[in-house]
C-alpha positions in Angstrom: 18.4 82.3 -28.2 15.8 84.1 -26.2 16.6 84.5 -22.5 13.8 84.4 -19.8 14.2 87.0 -17.1 12.1 88.2 -14.1 11.4 92.0 -13.7 8.7 93.8 -11.7 7.2 90.4 -10.7 6.6 89.5 -14.4 8.3 87.1 -16.7 10.0 88.7 -19.8 11.8 87.3 -22.8 14.9 89.1 -23.9 16.5 89.1 -27.3 20.2 88.2 -26.7 21.3 90.2 -29.8 19.8 93.6 -28.9 18.3 93.3 -25.4 14.7 94.1 -26.4 12.2 92.7 -23.9 8.9 90.9 -24.9 6.1 89.5 -22.7 5.5 86.6 -25.1 8.2 84.0 -25.9 6.9 83.5 -29.5 7.1 87.3 -30.2 10.7 87.3 -28.8 11.7 84.3 -30.9 10.2 85.8 -34.1 12.0 89.1 -33.4 15.3 87.5 -32.7 15.2 85.6 -36.1 15.0 89.0 -37.8 17.2 91.0 -35.4 20.2 92.8 -36.9 21.6 93.2 -33.4 22.0 96.9 -33.7 19.3 97.7 -31.2 15.6 98.4 -31.8 14.9 100.3 -35.0 12.6 102.8 -33.2 15.6 104.1 -31.3 17.7 105.0 -34.3 
């Protein structure tokens, strides 16, 4: 489930599995469906 949060006077949508933030709920939902919960792949 995507969590809505407020940061820097903006609304963000956070992946509950890895914590990645998105500015668009649809993008966050799509990411979360495919998330392996090990964190963003670009960090590895």
